[in-house]
C-alpha positions in Angstrom: 0.0 0.0 0.0 1.3 3.5 -0.8 1.8 6.3 1.7 -0.6 9.1 1.1 0.8 11.4 3.6 1.5 14.1 1.0 -2.0 14.0 -0.4 -4.7 16.3 0.8 -6.0 15.5 4.2 -8.9 13.2 4.4 -12.1 14.1 6.2 -13.8 11.6 8.5 -16.4 11.2 5.7 -13.7 10.2 3.3 -11.9 7.8 5.7 -14.8 5.5 6.4 -15.5 4.5 2.8 -11.7 4.2 2.1 -11.3 2.0 5.1 -14.3 -0.2 4.1 -12.9 -0.4 0.5 -9.4 -1.4 1.6 -10.8 -3.9 4.1 -13.0 -5.4 1.4 -10.1 -5.7 -1.0 -8.0 -7.3 1.6 -10.7 -9.9 2.4 -11.3 -10.5 -1.2 -7.5 -11.2 -1.8 -7.5 -13.6 1.1 -10.5 -15.4 -0.3 -8.9 -15.8 -3.7 -5.7 -17.0 -2.2 -7.7 -19.6 -0.2 -9.6 -20.7 -3.3 -6.4 -21.0 -5.3 -4.9 -23.5 -2.9 -7.7 -26.0 -3.7 -7.3 -27.5 -0.2 -10.9 -26.8 0.9 -14.2 -28.7 0.5 -16.6 -27.9 -2.3 -19.1 -26.5 0.2 -16.4 -24.1 1.7 -15.3 -23.1 -1.8 -18.8 -22.2 -2.8 -19.3 -20.2 0.4 -16.0 -18.3 -0.1 -16.9 -17.8 -3.8 -20.3 -16.4 -2.8 -18.6 -14.0 -0.3 -16.1 -13.0 -2.9 -18.8 -12.1 -5.4 -20.6 -10.0 -2.7 -17.3 -8.2 -1.9 -16.5 -7.6 -5.6 -20.0 -6.0 -6.1 -19.5 -3.9 -2.9 -16.1 -2.7 -4.2 -17.6 -1.9 -7.7 -20.3 0.2 -6.0 -17.8 2.1 -3.9 -15.6 2.7 -7.0 -18.7 3.9 -9.0 -19.5 6.4 -6.1 -15.8 7.6 -6.1 -15.9 8.0 -9.9 -19.1 10.1 -9.7 -17.5 12.2 -6.9 -14.4 12.8 -9.0 -16.6 13.8 -12.0 -18.4 16.3 -9.7 -15.2 17.8 -8.4 -13.7 18.1 -11.9 -16.9 19.7 -13.1 -16.6 22.3 -10.3 -13.1 23.3 -11.3 -13.9 23.6 -14.9 -16.7 26.1 -14.2 -19.5 23.7 -15.2 -22.8 23.7 -13.3 -22.7 20.7 -11.0 -25.6 19.0 -9.1 -25.2 18.1 -5.5 -23.6 14.7 -5.0 -26.0 12.0 -3.9 -25.7 8.2 -3.8 -29.4 7.8 -4.0 -30.4 5.8 -7.0 -27.1 4.2 -7.6 -27.3 0.6 -8.8 -26.2 -1.6 -5.9 -26.5 -5.0 -7.5 
């Protein structure tokens, strides 16, 4: 993981989603590693796969939210009229 100490300070609102994303990615990596060993039962493998799919969807949703936020911020700096950011209505498969 890279050191972001030179980046702009994060607010509490920023830190929670980032921590959740990083935690989800870490768990997903552990699940993949476990599945790759092949030393687990089919039932355990299916349960881990199901959890992995859930985590992947969660991460995709968080990335989509971040992308929308970046688009909003870029729009503000270019002088475009930007609507208030809201996650309402996002597709959360």
